[in-house]
C-alpha positions in Angstrom: 172.3 103.6 37.0 170.4 104.3 33.8 166.9 103.3 33.2 168.0 100.6 30.7 170.3 99.1 33.3 167.6 99.1 35.9 165.2 97.4 33.4 167.8 94.7 32.5 168.5 94.1 36.2 164.7 93.7 36.8 164.4 91.4 33.8 167.3 89.3 35.1 165.7 89.1 38.5 162.3 88.2 37.0 164.1 85.5 34.9 165.7 84.0 38.0 162.4 84.1 39.8 160.7 82.3 36.9 163.4 79.7 36.9 163.0 79.2 40.6 159.2 78.8 40.2 159.6 76.3 37.4 162.1 74.4 39.5 159.6 74.4 42.4 156.8 73.1 40.1 159.0 70.3 38.8 160.0 69.4 42.4 156.3 69.4 43.5 155.4 67.1 40.5 158.2 64.8 41.4 157.2 64.7 45.0 153.6 63.9 44.0 154.7 61.0 41.7 156.9 59.7 44.6 154.0 59.9 47.0 151.7 58.0 44.5 154.4 55.4 44.0 154.8 55.0 47.8 151.0 54.6 48.2 150.9 51.9 45.5 153.8 50.1 47.2 152.0 50.3 50.5 148.9 48.8 48.9 150.9 45.9 47.5 152.5 45.3 50.8 149.1 45.4 52.5 147.8 42.8 50.0 150.8 40.6 50.6 150.4 40.8 54.3 146.7 40.0 54.1 147.4 36.9 51.9 150.2 35.6 54.0 148.0 33.8 56.6 146.2 32.0 53.8 149.5 31.0 52.2 150.8 29.7 55.5 147.6 27.7 56.1 147.9 26.2 52.7 151.5 25.3 53.2 150.6 23.7 56.6 147.9 21.6 54.9 150.3 20.6 52.2 152.9 19.6 54.8 150.3 17.6 56.7 149.3 15.8 53.5 152.9 15.1 52.6 153.5 13.7 56.1 150.4 11.5 55.7 151.5 10.2 52.3 155.0 9.5 53.7 153.4 7.4 56.5 151.3 5.6 54.0 154.3 4.8 51.8 156.1 3.5 54.9 153.2 1.3 55.7 153.0 0.0 52.2 156.6 -0.9 52.2 156.2 -2.6 55.5 153.1 -4.5 54.2 155.0 -5.6 51.1 157.9 -6.8 53.2 155.7 -8.8 55.6 153.1 -9.8 53.0 150.2 -8.5 55.2 147.9 -7.7 52.4 144.7 -8.1 54.5 145.9 -5.1 56.6 146.3 -3.1 53.4 142.6 -3.2 52.5 141.7 -2.2 56.0 144.1 0.7 55.9 142.7 1.8 52.5 139.2 1.8 54.0 140.4 3.9 57.0 142.2 6.4 54.7 139.1 6.7 52.5 136.9 7.3 55.6 139.5 9.8 56.9 139.4 11.7 53.6 135.6 11.9 53.6 135.5 13.3 57.1 138.1 15.9 56.2 136.1 17.0 53.2 133.0 17.3 55.3 134.8 19.4 57.9 136.0 21.9 55.3 
């Protein structure tokens, strides 16, 4: 092998090595971006999990309030059918008192 052939072979090997190093750098950068994305996703997941009990509590309170309103509507329908208006004012007073105590408990 001549000197020029050896030099070309070395240049080719150096070119291949440079390409490999550049590929490794791109791979490392890609892995770093993926790791950052995963960390962000884990943060969002953690926030969602932390907020879940509050959401469930809110949903439970809403459901209780809906149930209470349904019972009240049922009573109002019953009062209108039986014309027991004097019971209605008593029920309204009881509901107002109940609401006040609930607000004080919160």
